[in-house]
C-alpha positions in Angstrom: 0.0 0.0 0.0 1.2 3.5 -0.7 0.7 6.9 0.9 -2.4 8.4 -0.8 -3.8 11.1 1.4 -2.6 14.7 2.1 -1.3 15.7 5.6 -4.0 16.6 8.0 -6.6 14.4 6.4 -9.1 12.8 8.8 -10.3 9.3 7.9 -12.4 6.6 9.5 -11.6 2.9 9.3 -14.5 0.9 7.7 -13.4 -2.1 9.8 -12.8 -0.8 13.3 -14.7 2.5 13.1 -11.6 4.3 14.5 -11.0 7.8 13.4 -7.4 8.9 12.5 -5.6 12.1 11.7 -3.1 11.2 8.8 0.0 13.3 9.0 3.7 12.8 8.1 3.1 9.1 7.1 1.5 8.3 10.5 -2.1 7.6 11.5 -2.9 9.1 14.9 -6.0 7.7 16.6 -8.5 10.4 17.6 -10.0 9.1 20.9 -13.2 11.0 21.2 -15.5 13.6 19.5 -14.2 16.4 21.7 -10.6 15.7 20.4 -12.0 15.6 16.9 -13.7 19.0 17.4 -10.5 20.6 18.7 -8.6 19.9 15.5 -7.9 22.8 13.1 -6.6 23.0 9.5 -8.1 19.7 8.4 -8.7 18.8 4.8 -12.3 17.8 5.3 -15.2 18.7 7.6 -14.8 17.6 11.2 -18.4 16.3 11.8 -17.9 12.6 12.4 -20.6 11.8 9.8 -18.6 13.6 7.2 -15.3 11.8 7.8 -13.9 9.9 4.8 -14.3 6.1 5.1 -11.2 4.1 4.3 -10.2 0.4 4.3 -7.5 -1.2 6.5 -5.5 -1.7 3.2 -5.5 2.0 2.6 -4.3 2.6 6.2 -1.6 0.0 6.1 1.0 2.3 4.7 0.8 4.6 7.7 2.6 3.9 10.9 0.4 4.2 14.1 1.3 7.4 15.9 0.4 8.8 19.3 -3.2 9.2 20.3 -5.0 12.5 20.1 -7.2 13.4 23.0 -9.1 16.6 24.1 -6.1 17.3 26.3 -3.5 17.2 23.4 -1.7 20.5 22.9 -1.5 21.5 19.3 -1.6 17.9 17.9 -1.2 19.3 14.3 1.5 21.7 15.3 1.4 25.5 15.5 4.1 28.0 14.5 5.1 30.9 16.8 7.7 33.7 16.4 9.3 35.0 19.6 10.6 38.5 20.2 14.1 37.4 19.0 12.7 36.3 15.6 13.1 32.6 16.3 10.4 30.4 14.9 9.1 27.5 16.9 6.7 24.7 16.0 4.7 23.7 19.1 3.3 20.2 18.6 2.0 17.7 21.2 3.2 19.9 24.0 6.8 20.2 22.8 8.5 23.2 21.1 10.8 22.6 18.2 13.1 25.3 16.7 12.5 25.9 13.0 15.4 26.9 10.7 14.4 29.5 8.0 15.1 26.9 5.2 12.8 24.4 7.0 10.2 27.1 7.4 10.2 27.9 3.7 10.2 24.2 2.6 8.1 22.3 5.2 5.9 25.1 6.6 5.4 27.3 3.6 1.6 27.6 4.0 1.7 28.4 7.7 2.1 31.9 9.2 3.9 32.1 12.6 1.9 33.8 15.4 3.8 36.4 17.5 4.4 35.4 21.1 6.9 35.9 23.8 9.7 33.6 25.0 8.0 33.5 28.4 4.8 32.1 26.8 6.9 29.5 25.0 8.9 28.6 28.1 6.0 26.4 29.4 6.8 23.9 26.7 9.8 21.6 26.9 12.2 21.9 24.0 12.3 19.0 21.6 14.6 18.3 18.6 14.8 21.0 16.0 12.5 20.5 12.9 14.4 18.9 10.0 13.6 18.6 6.3 12.4 15.2 5.2 14.9 12.8 3.6 15.0 13.1 -0.2 14.4 16.9 -0.2 16.4 19.0 -2.6 17.3 22.5 -1.5 19.2 25.4 -3.0 21.1 27.6 -0.5 24.0 29.9 -0.8 24.3 29.2 -4.5 24.7 25.4 -4.0 22.4 22.4 -4.3 21.9 19.9 -1.4 20.1 16.7 -0.8 18.7 15.9 2.6 19.8 12.4 3.7 19.4 11.0 7.3 18.5 14.5 8.4 21.8 16.1 7.1 22.5 18.3 4.1 24.7 16.6 1.5 26.3 18.9 -1.0 25.7 18.0 -4.7 29.1 18.8 -6.2 28.1 18.6 -9.9 25.1 20.7 -10.7 24.9 19.1 -14.2 23.1 16.2 -12.7 19.9 18.2 -12.8 20.2 18.6 -16.5 20.2 14.8 -16.9 17.0 14.3 -14.8 
């Protein structure tokens, strides 16, 4: 089975009746209707009767992720900009530093909300956000490929003419 749904799609298993949020190749079980109602930026309506029905075969490509409850803090992630200009993605109660290149590539449709460092201090700091493996980037006049979370310089630009 292959990945076939966009990030932040809500689906319901025809077999188990379980509702999931599909994001970053994971399926996160949504435990109750209050958790479902708290989600934002979803690809479809959030009334349970409107949720897309999918088979277990369609879900098989997605790893099972952490559960989403009414107490989950920003389960889909939310961008904040502190007074120093640093960008943070707060997701599931952790804050993750976002590099400007990652912001442009991974979060291009999101606008950071202004906040203070003291407001962000309530969240423990997680690992910085990274670009997904296989991402090509152009920075400082050079091309790079992201592999195992690291930038690998592409020494010969002519490779792109052969693709």
